C-alpha positions in Angstrom: 11.3 -9.7 -9.9 8.6 -7.1 -10.2 7.8 -4.3 -7.7 5.0 -6.5 -6.2 7.3 -9.5 -5.9 9.7 -7.6 -3.6 7.2 -6.0 -1.3 7.3 -8.7 1.4 11.1 -8.4 1.4 11.3 -4.6 1.2 8.5 -3.3 3.5 8.0 0.4 3.8 8.9 0.3 7.5 11.0 -2.0 9.7 9.9 -3.2 13.1 12.4 -4.3 15.8 12.1 -5.6 19.4 15.0 -5.9 21.7 15.3 -7.0 25.4 18.3 -5.5 27.2 20.4 -8.1 28.9 20.2 -8.4 32.7 23.9 -7.5 32.8 23.7 -4.6 30.3 25.3 -1.4 31.4 23.2 1.7 31.3 23.5 3.2 27.8 21.9 6.0 25.7 19.0 4.7 23.6 20.4 5.9 20.2 23.8 4.2 21.0 22.0 1.1 22.2 20.0 0.8 18.9 22.6 1.9 16.4 24.8 -1.0 17.6 22.0 -3.5 17.0 20.3 -2.3 13.8 22.5 -2.6 10.7 23.0 0.4 8.4 21.1 2.7 10.7 22.5 6.1 11.8 21.9 7.6 15.2 20.2 10.5 13.4 17.6 8.1 11.9 17.0 6.6 15.4 16.7 10.0 17.0 14.1 11.1 14.4 12.1 7.9 15.1 12.3 8.6 18.9 11.2 12.2 18.5 8.2 11.1 16.5 7.2 8.7 19.2 8.1 5.6 17.3 10.4 4.1 19.9 8.8 2.5 23.0 10.6 1.3 26.1 8.4 -1.0 28.2 5.4 0.2 26.1 6.0 3.9 26.7 7.4 6.4 24.1 10.9 7.7 25.0 13.3 10.4 23.7 16.7 9.7 22.1 18.5 10.6 25.4 16.7 7.8 27.3 19.1 5.6 29.1 18.5 1.9 28.5 18.6 -0.2 31.7 18.9 -4.0 32.2 15.8 -6.0 31.1 14.2 -3.0 29.3 12.0 -4.0 26.3 12.7 -1.7 23.4 10.3 -1.6 20.4 11.1 0.4 17.2 9.3 1.3 14.0 11.6 2.8 11.3 10.4 3.9 7.9 12.3 3.2 4.7 15.6 1.2 4.7 18.5 3.0 2.9 18.8 2.5 -0.8 21.5 0.5 -2.4 21.1 1.8 -6.0 21.5 5.2 -7.6 18.1 6.8 -8.4 17.7 9.4 -11.1 15.1 12.3 -10.7 12.8 12.3 -13.8 10.5 15.0 -15.0 7.3 12.9 -15.0 3.9 14.6 -14.5 2.2 14.1 -11.2 -1.4 14.6 -10.3 -1.0 16.4 -6.9 -4.4 16.9 -5.1 -3.0 18.4 -1.9 0.3 19.7 -0.7 1.6 21.6 2.4 5.0 21.8 4.1 4.8 18.3 5.5 2.8 16.1 3.2 1.8 15.7 -0.5 -1.2 13.7 -1.7 -1.1 12.3 -5.2 -3.6 10.5 -7.4 -1.5 7.8 -9.2 -2.3 6.8 -12.7 -2.6 3.1 -13.6 0.6 1.7 -15.0 3.0 3.6 -12.9 5.2 1.7 -10.5 5.4 3.3 -7.1 9.0 2.6 -6.0 12.1 1.3 -7.7 12.8 -2.4 -7.6 14.6 -5.0 -9.8 13.5 -4.3 -13.4 11.9 -1.0 -12.5 14.6 1.6 -11.7 13.1 4.4 -13.8 9.7 5.8 -14.6 8.5 5.3 -11.0 6.6 7.6 -8.7 9.8 7.9 -6.6 11.7 9.1 -9.7 9.0 11.7 -10.3 9.0 12.8 -6.6 12.8 13.2 -6.6 12.5 15.6 -9.6 9.5 17.6 -8.4 10.9 18.0 -4.8 14.6 18.0 -5.6 15.2 21.0 -3.4 13.7 19.2 -0.3 16.3 17.3 1.8 14.0 14.3 2.1 14.3 13.6 -1.6 18.1 14.0 -1.5 18.5 11.6 1.5 19.8 8.4 0.0 16.6 6.5 0.8 15.3 3.9 -1.7 11.7 5.1 -1.1 11.9 8.7 0.1 8.7 9.9 1.8 6.8 6.7 1.1 4.7 5.2 3.9 2.4 2.9 1.8 2.1 1.8 -1.8 -0.4 0.5 -4.3 0.2 -1.9 -7.2 1.5 -0.8 -10.6 -1.8 -1.4 -12.3 -4.0 0.0 -9.5 -4.8 3.7 -9.7 -5.5 6.0 -6.8 -4.5 8.1 -3.8 -1.2 8.0 -2.0 0.2 10.2 0.7 3.9 11.0 0.8 5.9 12.7 3.6 8.1 15.7 2.9 10.3 15.6 6.0 11.5 13.1 8.6 9.0 14.0 11.3 6.1 13.5 8.9 7.6 10.3 7.6 7.9 8.8 11.1 4.4 10.0 12.2 2.7 8.7 9.1 4.6 5.4 9.2 3.3 4.9 12.7 -0.3 5.5 11.6 -0.1 2.9 8.9 1.6 0.5 11.2 -1.1 1.1 13.9 -3.8 0.9 11.2 -5.4 4.3 12.2 -5.6 5.5 8.6 -8.7 5.0 6.6 -8.4 3.5 3.1 -11.3 2.8 0.7 -11.0 1.2 -2.7 -13.5 0.6 -5.5 -13.3 -2.6 -7.5 -15.2 -4.2 -10.4 -15.5 -7.9 -9.6 -17.0 -10.9 -11.4 -20.4 -12.1 -10.1 -22.3 -10.7 -7.1 -20.9 -11.2 -3.6 -23.3 -12.9 -1.2 -23.9 -11.5 1.3 -23.8 -8.0 -0.3 -21.9 -6.7 2.7 -19.3 -8.6 4.6 -15.7 -9.3 5.7 -13.1 -11.4 4.0 -10.4 -12.9 6.3 -7.5 -15.3 5.7 -3.8 -15.0 6.0 -2.1 -13.7 2.8 1.4 -14.9 1.8 3.4 -15.9 -1.2 1.8 -18.6 -3.4 3.3 -22.1 -2.9 3.1 -22.7 -6.7 4.0 -19.3 -8.0 6.1 -16.9 -6.0 5.1 -13.9 -8.2 1.6 -13.9 -6.7 -0.1 -14.2 -3.4 -2.3 -16.9 -1.8 -4.8 -17.1 1.0 -4.1 -19.5 3.8 -7.4 -19.8 5.7 -5.9 -22.0 8.4 -3.2 -19.3 9.1 -0.4 -21.8 8.5 1.5 -19.2 6.4 1.4 -15.6 5.5 0.2 -12.6 7.6 -3.3 -11.8 8.9 -5.4 -9.9 6.4 -8.9 -8.4 6.7 -10.9 -6.8 3.9 -14.4 -5.3 4.5 -16.6 -4.9 1.5 -20.1 -3.6 0.5 -21.9 -3.9 -2.8 -22.3 -0.6 -4.6 -24.0 -1.7 -7.8 -25.1 -5.1 -9.2 -24.4 -5.0 -13.0 -25.6 -8.5 -13.8 -22.5 -10.6 -14.4 -20.2 -8.2 -12.6 -20.5 -6.0 -9.6 -19.1 -2.7 -8.3 -17.9 -3.0 -4.7 -16.3 -0.8 -2.1 -13.5 -2.3 -0.1 -12.2 -1.0 3.2 -8.8 -2.3 4.3 -8.1 -3.1 7.9 -4.7 -4.5 6.9 -2.5 -3.7 3.9 -1.0 -6.9 2.5 0.5 -7.3 -1.0 -2.4 -7.8 -3.5 -4.8 -8.1 -0.5 -8.1 -7.1 -2.3 -7.2 -9.0 -5.4 -6.3 -12.3 -3.7 -9.2 -12.1 -1.2 -11.8 -11.6 -3.9 -10.3 -14.4 -6.0 -10.4 -16.6 -2.9 -14.2 -16.1 -2.5 -14.7 -16.8 -6.3 -15.2 -13.2 -7.3 -11.9 -12.2 -8.9 -11.4 -8.6 -10.1 -12.4 -7.9 -13.6 -9.5 -8.4 -16.0 -7.0 -9.3 -13.2 -4.7 -11.5 -15.2 -2.8 -12.8 -12.1 -5.8 -13.9 -10.2 -8.0 -15.4 -13.0 -10.2 -12.3 -13.7 -9.0 -12.0 -17.3 -11.3 -14.9 -18.4 -15.1 -14.8 -19.0 -16.3 -16.2 -15.7 -20.0 -15.2 -15.8 -22.5 -14.8 -18.6 -23.5 -16.5 -21.8 -21.7 -18.3 -24.6 -23.1 -16.0 -27.3 -20.5 -14.6 -29.6 -21.9 -11.1 -29.2 -21.4 -11.3 -25.4 -17.9 -12.7 -25.8 -17.0 -9.8 -28.1 -18.5 -7.3 -25.5 -16.2 -8.7 -22.8 -13.1 -8.5 -25.1 -14.0 -4.9 -25.9 -14.2 -4.2 -22.1 -10.8 -5.9 -21.6 -9.3 -3.7 -24.3 -10.6 -0.5 -22.7 -9.5 -1.6 -19.2 -6.2 -3.6 -19.8 -5.6 -4.1 -16.1 -7.3 -5.2 -12.9 -10.4 -3.0 -12.2 -9.2 -1.5 -8.9 -8.9 2.1 -7.7 -7.7 3.5 -4.3 -10.6 6.0 -4.1 -10.1 7.6 -0.7 -7.6 8.1 2.1 -7.8 9.7 5.6 -5.1 10.2 8.1 -4.1 12.6 11.0 -1.9 15.4 9.8 1.6 14.6 11.2 2.1 18.1 12.6 -1.3 19.6 13.3 -3.0 16.3 14.3 -6.1 17.4 12.2 -7.9 14.5 10.4 -7.5 14.9 6.7 -9.7 13.1 4.1 -9.2 12.9 0.4 -11.4 11.4 -2.3 -10.8 10.9 -6.0 -12.9 10.1 -9.1 -12.7 6.8 -10.8 -10.2 6.8 -13.7 -11.6 7.0 -17.3 -10.9 3.3 -18.1 -13.0 2.1 -15.2 -15.7 4.7 -15.8 -16.0 3.6 -19.5 -16.3 -0.1 -18.7 -18.8 0.5 -15.9 -21.0 2.5 -18.3 -20.7 -0.2 -20.9 -22.0 -2.8 -18.3 -24.8 -0.5 -17.3 -25.9 -0.2 -21.0 -25.5 -3.9 -21.5 -27.6 -4.7 -18.3 -30.3 -2.3 -19.2 -30.6 -3.6 -22.7 -30.9 -7.3 -21.7 
């Protein structure tokens, strides 16, 4: 299994809902939950409660709250404990912002975000464990220390990582509640019509191939997914689009655009690595092959991210330039279009 294949099984946070039995004796919240959630320490539960991630009857409570009969307890916990030994690795990181609580990185294409079967080394987490080896968060025994969201191996762009438990819980809540702002830029085949719109449709594992995702328009399987898009530039046979995520499902942008017959340029898993628009001329075919060589991945970049700082509450926004491989291919298309 690849990192992407495991995402649905290994979410970056866990969500639980319990209803206290009518005959339940009054019990401290952390004790109540540690007896019901496997492999979870009372410290982890206390951190979640202190960050406002535990609700009883829809109201945030502290760890010393005493659970009463018929109470409804809801919990969001970031990062399940790891079951493998991870090794810190001296891998360069492009850090664009850092303070005592968070670090924002611009990930290169080709780097796996977190370890999974087949990818235990060379990941962003291995790099973080080296660069922040003196910080307790990265010595904690977690499989994905500090991670609250992810992007695919061959997608480039911005990620925020927490540096302590409070930041981890606060940021996890924002991603869970969808109060963050995430914008991507993609190069897709064809020109979406209308030029601005919303793609909906549940996203889940493909029935035919469990390695990829599938859209289920009738909602019979998968999870709700919403992608808003707008056309940035029409380049003839391909288009540059901006995508704003309302949900964050595995491969969401890639599978949504494939679903509306505009797969991402050179996306091998969703049909974008074929010549889907244009002419049969040999010169054009060679032009496409040259573009695929320059950009040997799906043309997708997580361009910007905004979130509330977990301690100060101030809204922070970060933007990044497109990586060189996407820039070069876009310029080639501009030249090709203008020369037609």
